[in-house]
N, C-alpha and C positions, 0 to 999 in steps of 0.2 A: 503495499500498500504507499509505503513511504516512498520507494523507488519510483512508483507511478506518478505520484505528486511531484517528485523532483523533476522527473522527464517533462511533464506538463509545463511545471514553473519555466524550465529551462526554455522550453520552444515558445514559450509567451516573449519571453526576457528575448530569445534572438531573433524572432520575428518582429519585436518593437525597435531593435537596433537596425536590423534591415530596411526598416521603412524610414528610420531617421537618416542612418548614413547609407547614401544610395550609391555603391560602388558597382562599375560596368567596366569589365577590363581594368583599363589604365585611366578612366574618365572619374571626376567625383564632383559631387554635387557643390559647388562653389557656392549656389544661391542661398543653401540653407547654413553653409559652413563659411561665408566669406571673410570672417575674421578669425578661422581657425588657423593656427599655427603649430608647428609640431609633426610628428610621424602616425602613419598605422600602418599596421600589418594586413597587408593582403595579398594570399596565396603564396605565403612563405617570402614573399617580396616587402623591404620597406622602399615607401616613397615618402619623399619630403614634401610638404605642400605649405608654401609660404604666402603670408599675407601680403597681397599688394597695395601696397600703400597709396592712397589718393596725394596727386599733385597739382600746383596752382600752373594752369596753362593758358598763356596768353592768346585770344583771338580776335581777329578783326572781320566782324559780321554784316554785313550790309552798311560798310562804311564806318561803323561803331566798334571803338576799342573795348574789349571786356577780357575779364578773367575768370576761369571757373575753376573750382576745386573738385575735380573728379579722378578717378582712377584712370591710368593712362590708357588701358586696354579697353576705356568705355568708346563703343560707336560713336561716330560723331551726330549721327541720325539722333542718338537719345539724347545728347548735350543739346542740339538744335531746339527738340521738340520739349524735352524733359526741363532740361536748365534753365533754357533762354526762353521758352514757350512760343516759340515760332513753329506753328502748327500747320503751316503750309506744305510742307515737306512730309512726305506718305511713307509709311511701313507698309510695303508689299509683301516680299517674300523673307526679306533679311540673309539673303544669299546672293545678292549682286546680279539677278538674274531679270527681274522686272523692269528695273529701273524708276520706280514711282518715288524713290529715295534721291534721286539725283540732284545734286547742288555742284555750284562750281568753287574750285580752289585755285587761287591765282588765273582765274578765266578758264580754266580748262572743265569739263564736266566729270565727275566723278560719282562713283557710287556710296552714299553715306553710310549706310547699313553695314558695310564691311571696312570702313575706314576707321581706325581708330584715332581718338581725338589727338593722341600724343603727337601723330606725324604730320598734324596741321598746326602745330604749335608756331605762332608767328604769322601765319598765312593769312591772306585774304579771302574771306568766305563769302559767297553770295547766295542767298535763297530766294524763293519764289517771291518773298515779300518785298525785296531789295531790286527786282529787275527792271523797275519802270524808271532807273535813273539812266539807263544806258539808250543808246539810239535804238540799236539793236532789239533792247526789251520793250521798248514802247510800241514799235513797229508791231513787233510780235503780238503785242496785247490786243492792236487796234483790229489786226487781221485776224486773231482769232475769235475775235467778237463779230467781226465783219462775215467772217465764213459760218461762224454757229457752230464752232468745232465739237466744244463739249457734249458728251451724253451724259453718263453718270458722274463723269468728272473726277472721279479718284485719281488716275492715272495724269492728268492735264499739268501739275506742278511739272513732274519729270518730264511730259512731252515739251513743255516750253522750256524748261532748261536746257534739254538737249538742241531743241530749235535755234535757241539764242546764241549757243557755241558754236553751232553749225554755220550760221551767218556770220560771225567773227571770224571764223576758220575760213570760209569763201563766201563772200556778199551774193555770188550769185550761183549757186549751186543749180545742177542737174536734177532730172528727176532721178536719175540711178542713186546718186550721192543722197538726196534726200532720204529714199526709200531704204538705203543702206545703213544710214545713220538712226532714223526714226524707228525701224524695225526692231531695233535694240531696248525701246521703250514698249512694255506690252500695252495695247489697248485692248480691253476684252469685248468693247463695243464696236470694236473696229473701223474705227473714223480714220483711217490714213490717209483716203483719199482727198478727205477734206484738211487732215494736217498737209498734205502735199501742196493743195491749192493756198493755203493760208501762208505757208513758208516762201512760195513764189509772190504772194500779194506784199508780204513783208519786204523781201527783197526789192520787187519793184518800186517801193515808197521810199526805201532807202537810197536807191540810184537817184531817185527825183528830188533827194534833199528832205524828207519827211513831207513834201506837199501830197495832198488827197489828189 
């Protein structure tokens, strides 16, 4: 009887530990144990997990300089959305596949969901909230409205950021270059024809010096 009770007790304890400490192969649930420092024994192998300290990182976002106190491996997307409160940049896949999280870093379009904030320390970041300050941004905004591009709108911040980067790189892109660039930003509503048309409209307006 005592043996049975002891086995049940041990099974309950082990089950509780397994629910708390989730170890799968070499991975560790850092969400639950983000401040854990030390060693744990797993399959007769000792692995050391050290706490990653937060750092003060300097950013320039939409022309404004700021400092954020975050862990260096925090994705730029979460710093933009959660720390700075700029929610126009969207989370789509978290794997740099859909492009909804696209922002500009020093003028280049990047996927912020997989970009560690430490890698952009001291660099210029532009989000969808700040694109109206450039001639390409203003032209794209007006063309998007004129051609009624968005449907659900979820991917549009990524689409617009990619389109602006394209026009900065080439003010007169051909259909093939537009299609190649914009196909990297997933539009579940399939508005790629209107996106192409709007980019041509914006390019034409820029060539005319911004005149309608």
